[in-house]
ZAMARGU-4260 file (C-alpha; in steps of 0.2 Angstrom, whole numbers, plus 5000, padded with zeros to 4 digits):
<rodrens>
0) 4390/4149/4680 | 4408/4144/4682 | 4410/4126/4689 | 4424/4127/4702 | 4425/4109/4706
5) 4428/4105/4688 | 4442/4119/4687 | 4450/4111/4702 | 4449/4094/4694 | 4457/4100/4678
10) 4470/4110/4688 | 4475/4095/4698 | 4477/4084/4683 | 4487/4097/4674 | 4499/4099/4688
15) 4503/4081/4687 | 4505/4080/4668 | 4519/4093/4669 | 4530/4079/4677 | 4525/4065/4665
20) 4538/4057/4655 | 4540/4063/4637 | 4534/4046/4631 | 4518/4046/4642 | 4515/4064/4636
25) 4517/4059/4618 | 4504/4045/4619 | 4492/4057/4627 | 4495/4070/4613 | 4493/4058/4599
30) 4476/4052/4607 | 4469/4069/4609 | 4475/4074/4592 | 4466/4060/4584 | 4450/4064/4594
35) 4450/4083/4589 | 4454/4080/4571 | 4440/4067/4569 | 4428/4079/4578 | 4433/4094/4567
40) 4431/4084/4551 | 4414/4077/4556 | 4406/4093/4564 | 4415/4109/4558 | 4411/4114/4540
45) 4427/4124/4539 | 4439/4110/4543 | 4428/4097/4534 | 4431/4107/4518 | 4450/4110/4522
50) 4452/4091/4524 | 4443/4087/4508 | 4453/4099/4498 | 4469/4092/4505 | 4464/4074/4502
55) 4465/4069/4520 | 4453/4059/4531 | 4454/4058/4550 | 4461/4040/4549 | 4477/4048/4540
60) 4481/4058/4556 | 4487/4046/4569 | 4502/4055/4577 | 4510/4072/4578 | 4521/4068/4563
65) 4505/4067/4552 | 4501/4085/4556 | 4511/4090/4541 | 4498/4082/4529 | 4486/4096/4535
70) 4486/4114/4528 | 4492/4128/4539 | 4477/4140/4543 | 4479/4159/4546 | 4467/4171/4555
75) 4465/4181/4539 | 4457/4166/4532 | 4446/4162/4546 | 4440/4180/4550 | 4432/4180/4533
80) 4421/4165/4537 | 4404/4165/4544 | 4406/4160/4563 | 4394/4146/4560 | 4406/4137/4548
85) 4420/4138/4561 | 4409/4132/4576 | 4404/4114/4578 | 4387/4110/4572 | 4384/4101/4589
90) 4384/4118/4598 | 4372/4133/4599 | 4384/4147/4595 | 4373/4159/4605 | 4376/4149/4621
95) 4395/4148/4620 | 4407/4160/4629 | 4416/4172/4618 | 4435/4177/4620 | 4440/4191/4608
100) 4458/4194/4602 | 4465/4211/4605 | 4465/4216/4587 | 4483/4223/4588 | 4484/4219/4569
105) 4468/4229/4566 | 4457/4213/4565 | 4449/4207/4581 | 4443/4189/4580 | 4431/4180/4591
110) 4434/4163/4598 | 4419/4152/4605 | 4421/4141/4620 | 4410/4129/4629 | 4409/4130/4648
115) 4421/4115/4650 | 4433/4123/4638 | 4433/4139/4647 | 4436/4131/4663 | 4450/4120/4655
120) 4459/4137/4650 | 4458/4143/4668 | 4466/4128/4675 | 4480/4127/4662 | 4483/4146/4665
125) 4484/4144/4684 | 4496/4129/4683 | 4510/4141/4677 | 4506/4154/4691 | 4505/4141/4705
130) 4521/4133/4698 | 4530/4150/4701 | 4523/4152/4719 | 4506/4160/4718 | 4494/4155/4732
135) 4475/4152/4732 | 4471/4168/4742 | 4485/4180/4736 | 4480/4198/4733 | 4482/4197/4714
140) 4483/4214/4704 | 4482/4214/4685 | 4485/4229/4674 | 4476/4224/4658 | 4464/4228/4644
145) 4446/4232/4652 | 4438/4218/4640 | 4447/4206/4652 | 4439/4212/4668 | 4425/4200/4667
150) 4436/4185/4667 | 4435/4185/4686 | 4418/4181/4693 | 4409/4189/4707 | 4410/4173/4717
155) 4429/4172/4715 | 4430/4189/4722 | 4419/4186/4736 | 4428/4170/4741 | 4445/4177/4736
160) 4449/4162/4726 | 4462/4166/4713 | 4453/4183/4711 | 4460/4196/4700 | 4459/4214/4705
165) 4460/4222/4687 | 4466/4239/4683 | 4464/4247/4666 | 4481/4249/4656 | 4473/4264/4648
170) 4472/4273/4665 | 4486/4286/4668 | 4500/4281/4678 | 4495/4291/4693 | 4479/4282/4694
175) 4488/4265/4692 | 4500/4268/4706 | 4486/4274/4717 | 4476/4258/4714 | 4491/4246/4715
180) 4496/4255/4732 | 4478/4252/4739 | 4478/4234/4734 | 4495/4230/4741 | 4497/4215/4729
185) 4506/4199/4733 | 4505/4196/4714 | 4508/4210/4701 | 4502/4204/4684 | 4498/4212/4667
190) 4504/4218/4650 | 4523/4218/4652 | 4525/4235/4643 | 4513/4243/4655 | 4522/4235/4670
195) 4538/4243/4664 | 4531/4260/4663 | 4523/4258/4680 | 4540/4253/4687 | 4549/4268/4679
200) 4537/4280/4687 | 4538/4271/4704 | 4557/4272/4702 | 4557/4290/4697 | 4547/4294/4712
205) 4557/4283/4724 | 4542/4274/4730 | 4545/4259/4741 | 4527/4254/4745 | 4523/4242/4731
210) 4532/4226/4736 | 4524/4211/4727 | 4530/4193/4730 | 4529/4188/4712 | 4528/4198/4695
215) 4520/4190/4679 | 4520/4198/4662 | 4513/4195/4645 | 4507/4202/4628 | 4523/4213/4625
220) 4540/4207/4619 | 4553/4209/4634 | 4571/4211/4634 | 4583/4206/4648 | 4586/4224/4653
225) 4567/4227/4656 | 4565/4211/4666 | 4580/4215/4677 | 4573/4233/4679 | 4556/4226/4685
230) 4564/4215/4698 | 4576/4229/4704 | 4561/4241/4707 | 4549/4229/4714 | 4561/4218/4723
235) 4552/4202/4716 | 4556/4189/4703 | 4548/4192/4686 | 4541/4178/4676 | 4537/4180/4657
240) 4522/4171/4649 | 4517/4169/4631 | 4502/4164/4621 | 4488/4170/4610 | 4469/4174/4613
245) 4463/4160/4602 | 4471/4146/4612 | 4476/4156/4628 | 4493/4155/4637 | 4504/4142/4629
250) 4522/4144/4637 | 4529/4151/4653 | 4544/4153/4663 | 4546/4144/4679 | 4558/4150/4693
255) 4573/4141/4685 | 4571/4152/4669 | 4580/4140/4658 | 4567/4143/4644 | 4548/4143/4642
260) 4538/4128/4647 | 4526/4124/4633 | 4509/4118/4638 | 4509/4104/4625 | 4496/4094/4634
265) 4484/4107/4630 | 4491/4115/4614 | 4503/4107/4601 | 4517/4120/4596 | 4526/4118/4579
270) 4540/4130/4573 | 4540/4131/4554 | 4550/4140/4540 | 4543/4150/4526 | 4538/4133/4517
275) 4529/4127/4532 | 4542/4114/4536 | 4547/4111/4554 | 4563/4119/4559 | 4577/4110/4568
280) 4580/4113/4587 | 4588/4130/4590 | 4582/4137/4574 | 4569/4151/4574 | 4552/4147/4566
285) 4534/4154/4565 | 4523/4146/4579 | 4509/4135/4573 | 4496/4129/4585 | 4485/4114/4586
290) 4473/4115/4601 | 4470/4098/4610 | 4455/4105/4620 | 4445/4116/4608 | 4430/4106/4601
295) 4417/4120/4600 | 4429/4130/4589 | 4444/4119/4584 | 4461/4127/4579 | 4471/4115/4569
300) 4488/4120/4562 | 4484/4138/4566 | 4498/4150/4562 | 4501/4166/4573 | 4515/4175/4564
305) 4524/4174/4581 | 4542/4169/4580 | 4551/4157/4593 | 4564/4144/4594 | 4561/4126/4600
310) 4574/4119/4613 | 4580/4102/4617 | 4586/4107/4635 | 4578/4100/4650 | 4573/4111/4665
315) 4581/4107/4682 | 4564/4111/4690 | 4559/4093/4686 | 4545/4096/4674 | 4546/4086/4658
320) 4537/4098/4647 | 4547/4103/4632 | 4555/4121/4632 | 4555/4135/4619 | 4568/4149/4619
325) 4564/4167/4619 | 4551/4174/4608 | 4558/4185/4595 | 4542/4195/4590 | 4530/4193/4576
330) 4534/4188/4558 | 4526/4204/4552 | 4537/4214/4563 | 4554/4208/4556 | 4565/4221/4549
335) 4572/4220/4532 | 4588/4229/4528 | 4596/4234/4511 | 4605/4218/4504 | 4592/4206/4511
340) 4598/4206/4529 | 4584/4202/4542 | 4583/4209/4560 | 4572/4203/4574 | 4564/4217/4583
345) 4572/4210/4599 | 4589/4216/4591 | 4584/4234/4592 | 4577/4232/4610 | 4594/4225/4615
350) 4603/4240/4607 | 4593/4253/4615 | 4594/4245/4632 | 4611/4254/4635 | 4600/4270/4638
355) 4587/4262/4649 | 4589/4274/4663 | 4587/4289/4652 | 4572/4283/4642 | 4555/4282/4649
360) 4548/4274/4633 | 4553/4273/4615 | 4547/4266/4598 | 4556/4262/4582 | 4547/4263/4566
365) 4554/4257/4549 | 4547/4269/4536 | 4558/4263/4521 | 4570/4249/4518 | 4584/4261/4524
370) 4575/4274/4535 | 4570/4271/4553 | 4562/4284/4565 | 4566/4283/4583 | 4553/4291/4595
375) 4560/4294/4612 | 4551/4299/4628 | 4564/4305/4640 | 4565/4300/4658 | 4572/4317/4663
380) 4568/4333/4655 | 4586/4339/4659 | 4594/4327/4647 | 4602/4335/4633 | 4593/4329/4617
385) 4607/4333/4605 | 4620/4323/4615 | 4608/4309/4618 | 4603/4308/4599 | 4621/4308/4594
390) 4626/4294/4607 | 4610/4284/4603 | 4612/4284/4584 | 4630/4280/4585 | 4628/4266/4597
395) 4613/4258/4588 | 4623/4258/4571 | 4638/4251/4579 | 4629/4237/4588 | 4618/4232/4573
400) 4633/4234/4561 | 4623/4246/4550 | 4635/4260/4549 | 4631/4265/4531 | 4616/4255/4527
405) 4602/4265/4535 | 4597/4282/4542 | 4591/4284/4559 | 4580/4299/4563 | 4577/4303/4581
410) 4562/4312/4587 | 4559/4317/4606 | 4540/4317/4611 | 4530/4319/4626 | 4520/4303/4624
415) 4520/4287/4614 | 4502/4280/4613 | 4498/4262/4615 | 4489/4253/4601 | 4471/4249/4601
420) 4474/4233/4610 | 4483/4242/4624 | 4500/4234/4619 | 4516/4245/4619 | 4524/4240/4602
425) 4542/4246/4603 | 4547/4240/4585 | 4536/4242/4570 | 4539/4240/4552 | 4528/4250/4540
430) 4535/4241/4524 | 4522/4233/4513 | 4524/4215/4510 | 4537/4211/4497 | 4543/4229/4496
435) 4560/4223/4503 | 4563/4211/4489
</rodrens>
């Protein structure tokens, strides 16, 4: 049973913390960090062993700067452990709630949560939505993975209290449009890639009946053209959100859209280079999380392979939470070119955006160091494929400055399937580790 009073209490506190001074937030972070580190050492076998091998005891970790004394942990390492070694000895694992990752990398992973931690997640999640204008009884439609349908309780639906009306992202677009039309959402939410495909079909049909007040997107990497397209079709502002299943949503855009507000009162975010050292402000680095609320199953210096940039800007909205800049994709999706040059997947997305009105969907697959395949699902069957191929290849090579370095092979297809998690990965590298060196 979900404890709504506790969620509302957590939410009220979280909304206030967003306006705390940096110093006050820092003291709060240090205190919670010391608490979770001490707890993990005493009650979680996996982390007790990690600390022992690193030669660290809880009293060595007093502030955020001390996190560097601890080793970085990856999902590949944790997924091979028995769940009982990852979960606190104080909890009965069979009585905990389970949140499962999407498994987009082929390795689904279960996170165990106490009731209080589950309700904390809900409160932190809703802080962002409320900050962007969502109201208590808004009609809220979410296009998402069916495994997330149970996140809204029957009581919520009966009371219409932040109740999600979920639609499967695996349903065909005709069914999605029908269900969204029937629901008449005030808030349209879901996997960003699925929202874009929905918008393209709505635009193609000239439908004017879907008019949400707010749009939220997550899970898929978004470029500026896609964000602007969603706003044009649905006549509503689009706000991007970011996170991972293990620690839930961790950063989000407010109406000012200066950057992504990081939920650092809930999850610490470090940006590190290949050696594990924190990068400077404005530089890109792999995101490493330390949860300040997970006790049943702690996550301390948990690396995600997602790439982002810390920012020292302050948002004019008045919230003092630190900002990160745009997420640039996953570390294992970075594209290596001959000569050692490295490209973010976002670079390809920006290059292709010139053809936005002609393309319903696309996917770029790096097959070899110098070979890329581009799969195109056209928006209009009357489009001349030869002409489009010539223009597309020429434009991409010019924008990326790879005129003679790589070969681009274009293939026109009827459909581009989502992966097992329901995500629409637009840029994929099939290179094996170290094959670029």
